N, C-alpha and C positions, 0 to 999 in steps of 0.2 A: 232631259231631252232638249236639244237646241231647237229654236223656232225656225221652221223652214217654210216661209211664206211664198206665195206667188206675187210677182210684181207686175202690175198693169199700169201703163202710162198713156195718157191722152195728151198729145202735143199737136194741136190742130194746124193744118195749113202748110206743114213741112213734111218732107218725106221721112219715113221711119228709117231707123238703122244708124242714127248718129246720136251722140250725147249719152245720156244715162245708160241706155240699154246696150250699147256696144262697148262701153268703156269701163263698166264697173266689174268688180269681182267680189263674190260673196264667199264666206268660209262655210260652205255647205251647199248641197244641191238646192236648186230652186227653179222656178219657171218664170220667164219674162215675156211679156207680150205688149204690143202697141196696137190697140184698136184703131182702125182707120175710119174716121167719121165720114158720113155720107157727103159726097161732093168735095171733100178736102184731100190733100196729099195724093196718095196713089189712086184715090177714087175721084179725082178731079174731072174725068170724062163724064161723070154722072151729075155734075153740078147743075142745079136748076134753081129758079128764083123762089120757089115756094117750099124749100126744105124746112121742115118743122123741127123745133128744138127737141120735141119728143123723139124724133127719129135718132138724133144723136145720143139721147139718153138711152134709148133701147139698144143701140149698138154696144155701148159700154156695159149696160146691164147684162146683155147676152154673154159678153166676154167674161164678166165676173162670175156669172152662174156656171159657166163651163170650167172655170179655173179651180174651183175647190172651195175649201172652208177657211183658208188662211190667206186672205188677200190684202196686200198693201196697194191701195189705189191712188195713183199719182196723176194730178192734172196740172197742166201748164197753160197760163194765159186764159184764153176762152175755154180751154179744155177742162178747167175746174168746174164749169157749169154742168156739162153732162156727167162728169165724175160725181158731183154732189147729187145729181138726179138719180144716178145708178145706185149710189149708196143709200138713198131714201126709198127705193122700190122694195116691195115686199118679197119679190123673188130673189134679187141679188143682194140686197142690203145685209142679210144675216151673214154673208160670207166676208164682208169687209171688216177687217180688224183695225186698219189705220187708213185715214184719208189725208193725203199730203197735197198741199197747195204749193205749186212752184210759181211765185210771182203772178198770181192770177186773181180772177174775180171771185167775190163771195156772194152767192146768189141770195135773193130775198124772194120768198114765195109771193106770187102775184105781181112781181115787178120784173121788168126786163133789164138787160145790161144797160141799155140806153137810159132807162128810167133812173137807175142808180148812178150812172156816169155820163151826164150830158156832155162833159168835156170830150169823152171818147167818141160820143155820137158826132160831135162837130168835126173831129178829125176824120172819121171814117166816111161821113157824108161827102167830104171833099174828095176822098180817095175813090168814092163810088160814082162821082159825077159823070165820068166817061162811060158808065154802064147803066145809065138811067136810074141810078140809086139802088140797083139790084145787087151788085157785087162790089166789094171794095178791093181795090188793088193793094198789094202788099205795101206797107209803109217803108220809107227809105231806111236803110240800116242805122243811120245816125239817130233816128227817132227812138231806137231801142238801146242807145248807148254803145253802139258797135263802131269801133274805130280801127279794127283790124281788117285789112283788105281780104285776107283769106276767108275769114268768117263772113264778111259782107258778101263776097262772091257766092259762098255756100248758101246763104240765106236767099239771095236773089234768084239763084238757080233752082232752089228747092221749094220756094214759097208758091202758093196757089191763091186764087181769088177766094174771098170770104163772102158767103151769102149773108146779106144784111138781114134776111128774114129771121135767122136764129137769134140775132141781137135785139130785134124789135119785139120778140115774143116773150111774154112773162114766164118766169119759172113757175111750173105747175103748182097750183094751190093745194092739190091733193097729196103733195109730197111734203115731208117734214123739212123744216129749216135745218141747217147743218148742225147747230148746237142742240137740236132735239134728238139727234141720232143716238140711241142707246148702245153702249158697248163699243163705240167707235172712237179711237184716239185720233185727235186732229193735230196736224203739224203744219204750220205755215212757214215757208221759207221765202224770204224776200231777197231779190237781187238788187244791190244798191246802185247799179249803174244808171238808173233813171228814177224819176219820182212817180212813175206810172201807178204804182201800187202803195204809195206812202200811206194813203188813207186806210188800206187794208191792215197795215201794221197796227194802227190804233184799235181797229176792230178785233183783231186776233189777240192782242194783249189784253184787251178789255174782257174778252170772253174766257181768258185763262188757258188758251191753247198753247201748246209748245210752239214757241216762236224763235226763229233764228234769222240772221242775215248773212249773206255770202257776197263778198265783193265781186262784182261782175255785171255784165250787160244782161238784158232780158233773156238771152239765150245762154246763160251761164252753165246750163247743163251740158252744153257743147264745149264751151271754153274752159270750164273748171269742173269736169265730170267727177273727179276723185272726191273733191270737197262736197259736191251735191250728193253723190252716192253715199258718202259716209254719214251725212245728216239724215238721209232717208232711212238708212238701215242701221241707225245708231244702236239698236238693241238686238240685231240679228247676228247670231253666231253660227 
């Protein structure tokens, strides 16, 4: 019997409907969904300064629980954090068969994104200065390795503010670390257009995860969807 999983992707801060989920084709039926994280993307009208990381984890976990027993959970950029949280919850975790990082953060229980990446904190604090440090403006496209005007315009039109609260809050200590998840295959895909996640490459390889690189900017799932989809679904027939 062919494997017919459900694909869930968390790509924060940009509108759903582009990239992997609108451009891939699988040889067999499946379900694809893009959870909308609280205050981001289509939910931007509900942005508030005290959004908790656990809220984002719960959104993804609820989607996983509703999806069935064969889920490939994909996270991009910050979206890898709530994806990892969902995969570690007792309710949703057993449904996750593969966890895919698309050029994103690897969380550490008890530590925040800013704890692990003070360089990112410095960048986003600057982008949040005009919002009293509460929300970060989208970074300029060039910071993501984007030099195509069409893609740059798409990013600027679809990006929304990022609540700094979720980046300052530590990953819950009552959830397992990624490499402690039993029965979950882990795949890290790095996009080579920037060095944003060069350090994650070393971690992923060191942990023995499936690791690959795709030439492209931080949003290569939009600019090179076929290659990204093929890597995500390498064993789906």
